[in-house]
N, C-alpha and C positions, 0 to 999 in steps of 0.2 A: 619639147625643147624649151627650157626655161631661160628667160632673159633677165631674171632677177639677179642682182649682184650677190655673189657668195660672201664677199667681205665688205666691211665698212671702209670708208675712205682712208682712215688712218692705217688700217691693215694693208690696203692696196698700195699705199705710199711706201710703207715699210718693206713689203715683199718686192715691189717694183724696184726700189732703190737697191735692195740686196741682190736681186737678179742682175741689175745693170752692173753693179760692182764686180760680181763673181763671174758672170757668163758673157756679158757684152763687152765691157771695157777692155778685157785682155785681147779681144779680136779686132779692136779699132786701131787705125793708123792715122797719121797726120792728115791724110786726105779726107778723113771723116769728121774733122773738127767742125762743130756747129751744125752737123746734120741732126735731124730728129730721129729718135729711136723710140718706136712704139713696141711695148713689151706686153704680151699676154701673161698676166701673173698666174693664170691657171696652168698653162702648158709650158711656159718659159720660152716660147717661140717669140721671135722679134723681127721687125722690119726696120730698115734704115733708109732715109731719104732726105733730100734738101727741103722737101715740102711735108709738113706735118700731116696734112689730109691724105696725101698719097701713101705715106707710111701706114697710117691707121687703116685706110681702105684696103690695102693689100693684105694686112694682117687679118682684118675681119673677113676677107674673102676666104681665107683658109680656116679661120676660127670665128664663125658668125657670133658666137656668144662670148667672145673674148672679154676679159676684164682688162682694159688697157691702161697702162701706166706710160706716160710720155716723158722722156728725158731729152736733153740736147747734149750731144757728145762734145766735150771740151769747153763747155760754157757753164757758168754758174747757175743759170736759170733758163728754162725753155723759152720764156717770153720776157720782154721788157715793157714796163708800163711807163708811159711818158706823159708829161703834163700837157694840157690842151692850150698852152700859150701860143 
């Protein structure tokens, strides 16, 4: 069982975003806003959770060699960077 990524990061981002738009977004509702979506870009399977770690962990339980793309439903970015002021 190989743990070497099959795609480079640009390909993972492109495929992950396409899968989110085509497969995941149509199944989301208002209650899912700002939840994390962990997508395995190899299988198309995904997990949804308020906690990013929980979503990825559940996905990797089913797909140990998953190539994970993480999105946040209804938000422009998965994370926000803040200044250290």
